[in-house]
C-alpha positions in Angstrom: -18.6 38.6 -2.7 -16.5 39.4 -5.8 -17.4 41.9 -8.5 -18.0 39.0 -11.0 -20.4 37.4 -8.5 -22.3 40.6 -8.0 -22.5 41.2 -11.7 -23.8 37.7 -12.3 -26.6 38.2 -9.7 -27.6 41.5 -11.3 -27.8 39.8 -14.7 -30.0 37.0 -13.4 -32.3 39.5 -11.7 -32.5 41.5 -14.9 -33.7 38.4 -16.9 -36.1 37.4 -14.2 -37.5 40.9 -14.0 -37.9 41.2 -17.7 -39.8 37.9 -18.0 -42.0 38.8 -15.0 -42.8 42.2 -16.4 -43.6 40.6 -19.8 -46.1 38.0 -18.5 -47.5 40.4 -15.9 -48.1 43.1 -18.5 -49.9 40.5 -20.7 -52.1 39.4 -17.8 -53.0 43.0 -16.9 -53.9 44.0 -20.5 -55.9 40.8 -21.0 -58.0 41.5 -17.9 -58.5 45.2 -19.0 -59.3 44.2 -22.6 -62.0 41.9 -21.5 -64.2 45.0 -20.9 -63.1 46.8 -24.0 -64.8 46.4 -27.4 -61.5 46.6 -29.1 -59.7 44.0 -27.0 -57.9 42.2 -29.8 -55.4 45.1 -30.2 -54.6 45.1 -26.5 -54.5 41.4 -25.9 -52.7 40.6 -29.2 -50.2 43.4 -28.7 -49.6 42.5 -25.1 -49.0 38.9 -26.2 -46.5 39.8 -28.9 -44.7 42.3 -26.6 -44.4 39.6 -23.9 -43.2 37.0 -26.4 -40.7 39.6 -27.7 -39.4 40.2 -24.1 -38.9 36.4 -23.8 -37.1 36.4 -27.2 -34.8 39.2 -26.1 -33.8 37.4 -22.9 -33.1 34.3 -24.9 -30.9 36.2 -27.3 -29.1 37.8 -24.4 -28.5 34.3 -22.9 -27.2 33.2 -26.4 -24.8 36.1 -26.5 -23.4 35.8 -23.0 -23.6 32.0 -22.5 -20.8 29.5 -22.2 -19.4 28.0 -25.4 -20.7 24.6 -24.5 -24.3 26.0 -24.5 -24.1 28.1 -27.6 -25.7 25.6 -30.0 -28.6 24.9 -27.6 -29.2 28.6 -26.9 -28.9 29.5 -30.5 -31.5 26.9 -31.6 -33.9 28.0 -28.9 -33.5 31.7 -29.8 -34.2 30.9 -33.5 -37.1 28.8 -32.5 -38.6 31.6 -30.4 -38.0 34.0 -33.3 -40.0 31.8 -35.7 -42.7 31.5 -33.0 -42.9 35.2 -32.5 -43.1 35.9 -36.3 -45.8 33.2 -36.6 -47.8 34.8 -33.8 -47.5 38.2 -35.5 -48.9 36.8 -38.8 -51.8 35.1 -36.9 -52.6 38.4 -35.1 -52.5 40.3 -38.3 -55.4 38.2 -39.7 -57.3 38.6 -36.5 -56.9 42.4 -36.4 -58.2 42.6 -40.0 -61.2 40.4 -39.2 -60.0 38.0 -41.8 -60.4 34.2 -41.5 -57.1 32.4 -40.9 -56.5 30.1 -43.9 -56.2 26.4 -43.2 -52.5 26.7 -44.2 -50.7 30.0 -44.0 -47.3 31.6 -43.6 -47.9 31.4 -39.9 -48.1 27.6 -40.1 -44.8 27.5 -41.9 -43.2 29.6 -39.2 -44.8 27.4 -36.5 -43.4 24.4 -38.3 -40.0 26.0 -38.2 -40.5 26.6 -34.5 -41.2 22.9 -33.9 -38.2 21.8 -35.9 -35.8 24.2 -34.3 -37.1 23.4 -30.8 -36.8 19.6 -31.5 -33.2 20.1 -32.7 -32.5 22.1 -29.5 -33.9 19.2 -27.4 -31.9 16.7 -29.4 -28.7 18.7 -28.6 -29.4 17.8 -24.9 -29.2 14.1 -25.6 -26.2 12.0 -26.0 -27.6 8.8 -27.5 -25.5 5.8 -28.6 -27.1 4.3 -31.7 -26.2 0.7 -30.8 -27.1 1.0 -27.1 -29.8 -1.1 -25.6 -30.6 1.7 -23.2 -31.1 4.1 -26.1 -33.5 1.6 -27.7 -35.4 1.3 -24.4 -35.7 5.1 -24.0 -36.8 5.5 -27.6 -39.5 2.8 -27.2 -40.8 4.5 -24.0 -41.1 7.8 -25.9 -42.8 6.1 -28.9 -45.3 4.5 -26.5 -46.2 7.8 -25.0 -46.5 9.4 -28.5 -48.7 6.5 -29.7 -51.1 6.7 -26.8 -51.4 10.5 -27.0 -51.6 10.3 -30.8 -54.3 7.7 -30.6 -56.4 9.8 -28.3 -55.8 13.0 -30.3 -56.6 11.4 -33.6 -59.7 9.8 -32.2 -60.9 13.2 -31.1 -59.8 14.9 -34.4 -61.8 12.5 -36.5 -65.0 14.2 -35.1 -63.8 17.7 -36.2 -64.4 19.3 -39.7 -61.9 18.3 -42.3 -59.9 21.7 -42.4 -59.6 21.7 -38.6 -58.9 18.0 -38.6 -55.8 18.5 -40.9 -54.5 21.5 -39.0 -55.0 19.8 -35.6 -53.4 16.6 -36.9 -50.3 18.5 -38.1 -49.9 20.3 -34.8 -50.7 17.1 -32.8 -48.0 15.2 -34.8 -45.4 18.0 -34.1 -46.4 18.0 -30.4 -45.9 14.2 -30.3 -42.5 14.6 -31.8 -41.6 17.3 -29.2 -42.9 15.1 -26.4 -40.8 12.1 -27.6 -37.6 14.2 -28.0 -38.3 15.9 -24.7 -38.5 12.6 -22.9 -35.2 11.5 -24.4 -33.6 14.8 -23.4 -35.0 14.5 -19.9 -33.6 10.9 -19.4 -30.2 12.2 -20.5 -30.0 15.2 -18.1 -29.3 15.6 -14.4 -32.6 16.7 -12.8 -32.0 20.3 -11.7 -33.7 23.7 -11.9 -32.9 24.6 -15.5 -33.9 21.2 -16.8 -37.1 21.2 -14.7 -38.0 24.7 -16.1 -37.4 23.6 -19.7 -39.6 20.5 -19.2 -42.4 22.5 -17.5 -42.3 25.1 -20.3 -42.5 22.4 -23.0 -45.5 20.8 -21.2 -47.4 24.2 -21.1 -46.7 24.8 -24.8 -48.0 21.3 -25.7 -51.0 22.1 -23.4 -51.8 25.2 -25.4 -51.8 23.2 -28.7 -54.1 20.6 -27.1 -56.5 23.4 -26.1 -56.4 24.8 -29.6 -57.2 21.3 -30.9 -60.2 21.0 -28.5 -61.6 24.5 -29.1 -61.0 24.4 -32.8 -60.1 28.0 -33.2 -57.6 30.6 -31.9 -58.7 33.9 -30.3 -56.1 36.2 -28.8 -56.5 36.7 -25.0 -57.8 33.1 -24.6 -56.4 30.5 -22.2 -54.2 29.2 -24.9 -52.2 32.5 -24.9 -51.5 32.1 -21.2 -50.2 28.5 -21.8 -48.0 29.5 -24.7 -46.6 32.6 -23.0 -45.9 30.9 -19.6 -44.5 27.9 -21.4 -42.1 30.2 -23.4 -41.2 32.2 -20.3 -40.3 29.1 -18.3 -38.2 27.7 -21.1 -36.3 31.0 -21.5 -35.8 31.2 -17.8 -34.4 27.6 -17.8 -32.1 28.6 -20.7 -30.9 31.7 -18.8 -30.0 29.7 -15.7 -28.2 27.1 -17.9 -26.2 29.5 -20.0 -23.0 29.5 -17.9 -22.7 25.7 -17.5 -19.6 24.1 -18.9 -21.2 20.7 -19.8 -23.7 19.9 -22.5 -25.5 17.1 -20.7 -24.8 14.4 -18.2 -26.3 11.0 -17.4 -29.1 11.1 -14.9 -30.2 8.4 -12.5 -33.7 9.4 -11.4 -34.8 8.8 -7.8 -36.3 5.5 -7.1 -40.0 6.6 -7.2 -39.4 8.1 -10.6 -37.7 5.0 -11.9 -40.6 2.8 -10.7 -43.1 5.0 -12.6 -41.0 5.1 -15.7 -40.7 1.3 -15.7 -44.4 0.8 -15.1 -45.6 3.5 -17.6 -45.7 1.2 -20.7 -47.8 -1.3 -18.9 -50.1 1.4 -17.4 -50.5 2.7 -21.0 -51.5 -0.7 -22.2 -54.1 -0.9 -19.4 -55.5 2.5 -20.3 -55.8 1.4 -23.9 -57.6 -1.7 -23.0 -60.0 0.3 -20.9 -60.7 2.6 -23.8 -61.4 -0.3 -26.1 -63.9 -1.8 -23.6 -65.7 1.4 -22.5 -66.1 3.0 -25.9 -66.9 2.1 -29.5 -63.5 2.0 -31.0 -62.8 3.8 -34.2 -60.3 2.3 -36.7 -57.7 4.8 -35.6 -58.2 3.7 -32.0 -57.8 0.1 -33.0 -54.6 0.9 -35.0 -53.3 2.9 -32.1 -54.0 0.2 -29.7 -52.3 -2.4 -31.9 -49.3 -0.2 -32.3 -49.2 0.4 -28.6 -49.3 -3.3 -27.8 -46.5 -3.9 -30.4 -44.4 -1.2 -28.8 -45.0 -2.6 -25.3 -44.0 -6.1 -26.6 -40.8 -4.6 -28.0 -40.2 -2.7 -24.8 -40.7 -6.0 -22.9 -38.2 -7.5 -25.2 -35.6 -4.9 -24.2 -36.5 -5.6 -20.5 -35.8 -9.2 -21.1 -32.5 -8.4 -22.9 -31.5 -6.0 -20.1 -32.2 -8.8 -17.6 -30.1 -11.2 -19.6 -27.3 -8.7 -19.8 -27.7 -7.9 -16.1 -27.6 -11.6 -15.2 -24.5 -12.0 -17.4 -22.8 -9.1 -15.6 -23.8 -10.5 -12.3 -22.3 -13.8 -13.2 -19.1 -12.1 -14.4 -19.1 -10.0 -11.2 -19.6 -13.1 -9.1 -16.8 -14.9 -10.9 -14.5 -11.8 -10.6 -15.5 -11.5 -6.9 -14.7 -15.2 -6.3 -11.4 -14.8 -8.1 -10.7 -11.8 -6.0 -11.7 -13.6 -2.8 -9.5 -16.5 -3.8 -6.6 -14.2 -4.5 -7.1 -12.4 -1.2 -7.3 -15.7 0.7 -4.1 -16.8 -1.0 -2.4 -13.5 -0.2 -3.6 -13.7 3.4 -2.0 -17.1 3.8 1.0 -16.9 1.6 4.2 -14.9 1.5 4.2 -12.2 -1.2 7.9 -12.5 -2.0 8.4 -16.2 -2.3 4.9 -17.5 -2.8 5.4 -19.9 0.0 2.8 -20.4 2.8 3.1 -18.0 5.6 3.0 -18.7 9.3 -0.8 -19.0 9.6 -1.0 -21.5 6.6 2.0 -23.4 7.9 0.4 -23.8 11.4 -2.8 -25.1 9.8 -0.9 -27.7 7.8 1.0 -28.7 10.9 -2.2 -29.2 12.8 -3.4 -31.6 10.1 -0.1 -33.4 10.1 -0.2 -34.0 13.9 -2.9 -36.7 13.4 0.2 -39.0 13.1 4.0 -38.8 13.5 5.6 -35.8 11.9 8.9 -33.8 11.7 9.1 -30.1 12.1 12.1 -28.2 10.8 13.3 -24.6 11.5 15.7 -23.4 8.8 17.6 -20.1 9.2 20.1 -18.7 6.7 23.6 -18.0 7.9 24.8 -14.4 7.4 21.7 -13.2 5.6 21.7 -9.9 7.5 25.2 -9.1 6.2 23.9 -9.6 2.6 21.1 -7.1 3.2 23.3 -4.6 4.9 26.1 -4.8 2.3 24.2 -5.2 -1.0 20.8 -3.8 -0.2 17.3 -5.3 0.2 16.7 -6.0 -3.5 19.7 -8.4 -3.6 18.5 -9.9 -0.3 15.0 -10.4 -1.8 16.4 -12.1 -4.9 18.6 -14.3 -2.7 15.5 -15.4 -0.8 13.7 -16.3 -4.0 16.7 -18.4 -5.2 16.9 -20.1 -1.8 13.2 -20.9 -2.0 13.7 -22.4 -5.5 16.6 -24.6 -4.2 14.6 -25.8 -1.2 11.6 -26.6 -3.3 13.8 -28.6 -5.7 14.9 -30.8 -2.9 11.7 -30.9 -0.9 10.6 -34.4 0.2 7.2 -35.6 -0.9 4.2 -34.6 1.2 6.3 -31.8 2.9 5.1 -28.2 3.3 7.7 -25.5 3.2 6.8 -22.0 4.6 8.5 -18.7 5.1 7.8 -17.3 8.6 10.2 -14.4 8.9 12.9 -12.5 7.1 15.3 -15.4 6.5 13.5 -18.0 8.5 11.7 -21.0 6.9 9.8 -23.8 8.5 8.9 -27.3 7.1 6.6 -30.0 8.2 7.1 -33.6 7.0 4.1 -35.8 7.9 4.8 -39.4 8.8 8.5 -38.9 9.2 10.6 -40.7 11.9 14.0 -39.5 13.2 16.1 -41.1 10.5 13.8 -39.8 7.7 13.7 -36.3 9.2 17.5 -36.1 9.6 18.0 -37.4 6.0 15.6 -34.8 4.6 17.2 -32.0 6.6 20.7 -33.0 5.4 19.5 -33.1 1.8 18.0 -29.6 2.2 21.2 -28.4 3.9 23.3 -29.8 1.0 21.1 -27.8 -1.5 22.3 -24.6 0.1 26.0 -25.3 0.3 27.0 -24.0 -3.2 27.4 -20.2 -3.6 24.7 -18.2 -5.5 25.5 -16.3 -8.7 23.3 -13.2 -9.0 23.6 -9.6 -10.2 27.3 -10.1 -10.9 27.9 -11.3 -7.4 29.0 -14.6 -5.9 27.4 -14.9 -2.5 28.2 -17.7 -0.1 25.2 -19.6 1.1 24.5 -21.8 4.1 21.9 -22.5 6.7 21.3 -24.0 10.1 18.5 -26.4 10.6 16.8 -27.5 13.8 14.4 -30.6 13.9 11.7 -31.6 16.4 9.6 -34.7 16.2 6.0 -35.4 17.0 4.8 -36.9 19.2 8.2 -37.4 21.0 9.0 -33.7 21.4 5.4 -32.4 21.6 1.9 -32.8 20.4 0.9 -29.2 19.7 1.9 -26.6 17.1 3.5 -24.1 19.5 5.7 -26.6 21.4 7.0 -28.3 18.2 7.9 -25.0 16.6 9.6 -23.7 19.7 11.7 -26.8 20.1 12.7 -26.9 16.4 13.7 -23.2 16.9 15.7 -24.2 20.0 17.5 -26.9 18.0 18.3 -24.5 15.2 19.6 -21.9 17.6 22.0 -24.6 19.0 23.1 -25.6 15.5 24.0 -21.9 14.8 25.9 -21.6 18.0 27.8 -24.8 17.3 29.3 -23.5 14.1 26.5 -23.1 11.7 25.8 -25.1 8.5 24.6 -28.0 10.7 21.5 -30.0 11.5 20.6 -30.4 15.1 17.9 -32.7 16.5 16.1 -31.4 19.5 16.8 -33.0 22.9 15.6 -31.9 26.3 19.1 -30.8 27.2 18.9 -28.1 24.5 15.7 -26.7 26.1 17.6 -26.6 29.4 20.5 -24.8 27.8 18.2 -22.2 26.2 16.4 -21.6 29.4 19.8 -21.2 31.1 20.9 -18.8 28.4 17.8 -16.6 28.9 18.3 -16.7 32.7 21.9 -15.8 32.2 21.0 -12.9 30.0 18.5 -11.6 32.6 21.1 -11.9 35.3 23.7 -10.1 33.2 21.3 -7.2 32.7 20.7 -7.0 36.5 24.5 -7.3 37.2 25.3 -4.3 35.0 23.1 -2.1 37.3 24.0 -3.9 40.5 27.8 -3.6 40.2 28.4 -7.3 40.4 31.4 -7.3 38.1 35.1 -7.0 39.1 38.4 -7.0 37.3 41.3 -9.3 38.0 44.7 -8.9 36.6 47.0 -11.7 35.3 50.8 -11.0 35.2 52.6 -11.1 31.9 56.4 -11.7 32.4 59.4 -11.1 30.2 61.9 -13.5 31.6 61.6 -13.0 35.3 60.4 -9.4 35.2 56.8 -8.3 35.4 56.2 -6.3 32.2 52.4 -6.0 32.0 49.1 -7.4 33.2 45.9 -8.5 31.4 42.6 -7.3 32.7 40.1 -10.2 33.0 36.5 -9.8 33.9 35.0 -11.7 36.8 31.4 -12.2 37.7 30.0 -13.7 40.9 26.2 -13.3 41.1 24.8 -13.9 44.6 22.4 -16.6 43.5 24.6 -18.4 40.9 28.1 -18.3 42.3 31.1 -17.6 40.1 30.3 -17.7 36.3 33.3 -18.1 34.0 33.8 -15.6 31.1 33.5 -18.5 28.7 29.8 -18.8 29.7 28.7 -15.2 30.0 30.8 -13.4 27.4 29.2 -15.2 24.4 25.7 -14.5 25.8 26.7 -10.8 26.3 27.8 -10.7 22.6 24.6 -12.3 21.3 22.3 -10.0 23.2 24.3 -6.7 22.7 25.3 -6.3 26.3 29.0 -6.6 25.3 29.0 -2.9 24.4 28.1 -1.5 27.8 30.1 -4.3 29.5 33.2 -3.6 27.3 33.0 0.1 28.0 32.8 -0.6 31.8 35.9 -2.9 31.5 37.9 -0.3 29.6 37.0 2.5 32.1 37.8 0.4 35.2 41.1 -1.0 33.7 42.3 2.5 32.8 41.4 3.9 36.2 43.5 1.1 37.8 46.4 1.8 35.5 46.1 5.5 36.3 46.1 4.7 40.0 49.3 2.6 39.7 50.9 5.3 37.6 50.1 8.0 40.2 51.5 5.7 43.0 54.8 5.6 41.1 54.4 2.0 40.1 53.4 2.2 36.5 52.2 -1.1 34.9 50.9 -1.6 31.4 47.3 -3.0 31.3 46.0 -5.1 28.4 42.3 -5.0 27.7 40.4 -7.4 25.4 38.2 -5.7 22.7 35.3 -7.6 21.2 34.7 -7.4 17.4 31.4 -5.6 18.0 33.0 -3.0 20.2 35.8 -2.3 17.7 33.3 -1.6 14.9 31.6 1.1 16.9 32.2 4.6 15.5 32.8 6.1 19.0 35.4 3.5 20.0 38.6 5.5 19.3 37.1 8.8 20.7 36.1 6.9 23.9 39.7 5.6 24.3 41.1 9.0 23.7 38.7 10.6 26.1 39.7 8.1 28.8 43.4 8.8 28.4 42.8 12.5 28.6 40.4 12.5 31.5 42.6 10.1 33.7 45.9 11.7 32.6 47.1 8.1 31.8 50.1 7.8 29.5 48.9 6.0 26.3 51.8 3.5 26.4 50.4 2.1 29.6 47.2 0.9 27.7 47.3 -2.2 25.5 44.3 -3.2 23.4 43.9 -6.9 22.4 42.0 -7.5 19.2 41.3 -10.9 17.7 42.3 -12.2 14.2 38.7 -12.0 13.1 38.6 -8.2 13.7 41.8 -7.8 11.6 40.5 -9.5 8.5 36.8 -8.4 8.5 37.4 -4.9 7.1 41.1 -4.6 6.4 41.0 -0.9 5.3 38.8 0.3 8.1 40.6 -1.7 10.7 44.0 -0.4 9.6 42.8 3.2 9.8 41.5 2.7 13.4 44.6 0.9 14.5 46.9 3.6 13.1 44.8 6.2 14.9 45.2 4.3 18.2 48.9 3.9 17.7 49.2 7.7 17.0 47.8 8.2 20.4 50.5 5.9 21.8 48.3 2.9 22.6 49.9 -0.5 22.2 48.1 -3.1 19.9 48.3 -6.9 20.2 46.7 -9.6 18.2 44.9 -12.0 20.6 44.2 -15.7 20.0 46.7 -15.8 17.1 46.5 -19.0 15.1 42.9 -19.8 15.7 41.1 -17.8 13.0 44.0 -17.9 10.5 44.7 -14.3 9.7 46.6 -14.1 6.4 50.3 -13.1 6.5 49.5 -10.1 4.2 47.0 -8.9 6.7 49.5 -9.0 9.5 52.0 -7.2 7.4 49.5 -4.5 6.4 48.1 -3.8 9.9 49.9 -1.8 12.5 50.4 -4.1 15.6 52.9 -4.4 18.3 52.5 -8.0 19.6 51.1 -11.5 18.8 49.5 -13.5 21.6 49.9 -17.2 20.8 46.7 -19.0 21.5 46.8 -21.4 24.5 45.6 -24.2 22.2 49.2 -24.5 20.9 50.3 -25.6 24.3 47.2 -27.6 25.5 47.3 -30.3 22.9 44.6 -28.8 20.6 44.8 -29.9 17.0 47.7 -32.2 17.9 50.1 -29.4 18.7 50.6 -30.0 22.4 54.0 -30.5 24.0 53.8 -34.2 23.5 53.4 -33.8 19.7 56.7 -34.2 17.7 55.7 -31.3 15.4 54.9 -28.8 18.3 58.5 -27.4 18.6 58.7 -26.7 14.9 55.3 -24.9 14.8 56.1 -22.8 17.9 59.6 -22.0 16.5 57.9 -20.9 13.2 55.5 -18.6 15.0 58.3 -17.1 17.0 60.4 -16.5 13.9 57.4 -14.9 12.1 56.9 -12.4 15.0 60.6 -11.6 15.1 60.7 -11.0 11.3 57.6 -8.8 11.5 59.2 -6.9 14.4 56.4 -8.1 16.7 56.6 -9.3 20.3 55.3 -12.9 20.7 53.5 -13.6 24.0 52.9 -17.3 24.8 49.7 -17.6 26.7 48.5 -20.5 28.9 51.9 -21.6 30.3 50.9 -23.9 33.2 53.7 -26.5 33.6 57.5 -26.3 34.0 57.8 -28.6 30.9 55.9 -26.0 28.8 58.1 -23.3 30.2 61.3 -25.2 29.4 60.1 -25.9 25.8 59.2 -22.3 25.2 62.5 -21.0 26.7 64.5 -23.4 24.6 62.7 -22.0 21.5 63.6 -18.5 22.3 60.3 -17.3 23.9 60.8 -14.8 26.7 57.3 -13.2 26.9 54.9 -15.5 28.8 51.6 -15.6 30.7 50.0 -18.4 32.6 49.1 -20.1 35.9 52.7 -21.3 36.2 53.5 -17.7 37.2 50.2 -16.5 38.7 46.5 -16.6 38.2 44.5 -13.4 37.6 44.4 -11.5 40.9 42.4 -8.6 42.3 44.4 -5.3 42.4 45.3 -5.5 46.1 46.5 -9.2 45.8 48.5 -8.3 42.7 50.1 -5.5 44.6 51.1 -8.0 47.3 52.4 -10.4 44.7 54.5 -7.7 43.2 55.9 -6.7 46.6 56.7 -10.3 47.4 58.7 -10.7 44.1 60.5 -7.4 44.6 61.4 -8.3 48.2 
């Protein structure tokens, strides 16, 4: 416990001790004086001394109290000072055996006491003049004052005139104190200080009522005990309240108290009616009863008004609750970004549409992830809002558009047949063809759309959505920016893809992959080989790379698979080198592999670990890798070439790398795509323009100081054409298919023999 806490406890005990000694001394002296002929000096002196002790405690509280309590404590201290002086004047008359005048200086001091005490109680209230609650509390206080006043005045009318006037004055002041005290009580939190103040006030008023009944004041009587104990309780309440930092707070009484407070005006009316029936009413009683009924009627009016206000608030609350519920229902079933229905709402709309024919569309934006990754999510969010606006502007009648994922939208078109569905899908696709201008950027925009039809492709929500998604997936795989209608064959393809992906994952762990090597000849001499991946799962038979490589790229397996290929190819090249038969090995690199930050370190680590000369490793990258990130790609290629690794551009002529890119990037060779020899795009050997195109490519390579490798040479005619155009570096089945290492060794031996 801190020093301040100990000091506070001592102060509290000091005040309590002083008050207890004061009232105890008075009680002892009154009991002793009852047997003494000169008891007035003892009882009166003891009473004044006890009141003085209470006054000193109040003054101490005023001096040491919190600033927020200073006005309250000061008014109470001044009120007790007036009370003590009034009691001293009254006692002086009694000690001199002089009759107390009907109106004396003591009465003026007592009046000051009442005024100061009433002001102190008012300081505990925080009434708003235009508040209905303030009016109701004021009427409650007036009803209590009227009832007590009526009873008191009825009793005082039977007293002599001088006593009647004095009693009426004190009764009126008491009524004012009761009214103000009730207002203060309603404004305060019910706690020990407030309870002591109210109890002390009740005892003080009780002393006045006893004086009114007896008709005279004698020191040492029961009235002294009521006055003294009332004062002591009030001072004790002030002492305990002195260090509080608030002036007063709103109080919500317990339920039983609220019930009695609400019923009190009506109980008062009932008591007044009983008094009128059981006794002969005097005029003051009738006037009091009439005033009571008037006040009760006014109070009832405030109750009705409060009920009206409460009903209005309830209506407003109900309306606000309904608006809030509607907003929550809307938020629960709509997308917060675009305002479109979400998956749950869409599925509900789709269920309703399935009562007849309907079309379901799955719309997926092309390249949206790249926008998010490059420009950030705020740009991506704004792009989604613009896409939503475009789709809504071209939405067919009766259609429901929903957003069900990051860049995925679904649409249901009730009553649509195949032709109507495809027409609507192409219209939506056309709305997304033009680039988007936003935030100073020009962003390309396109989408892939899959369509399923009910009841042809399904009669339930899940099946139709899944099949529309399958069709969309096929549209994206077929080149994007397309509309694809679902067919059962697409489902078979997707199931096959999933089965292939699962088999690929097993194959990585089961060691089912092998590498074959296809010779690359310069003239008649073997110059290098290309490592080609082969996969023969036990339950599927041989699977061509054209089938499983795209699946591996889509599901991310190309990374561990590409790493495995590089490691096995380098191990084979190192083995041939150690056998004294060095042979350069070319390894394909997927775009995803090349973008990995550990790609170059992994290559360097392989060369170092296997002690493989770097010039015996060739990495084949596609045109797409070259043009995606020109600066980053050039840096990686230069780093690889510094190691001594040879770089070739694979599938040249398919993805149309710019001439400036070829000039800027460090490369050693161009691999002419096999489509130039197989008739693709009209450039086969039977095409009149083919020799000119091939000659142009060969000349381009020679001018850029690049080797040009013709891939896919399968016939003597193709070989003769290429040789006539100056090509020396070739690869194809005309020379040899890809072979396992031991068969390639035999092939090399046969050629050298």
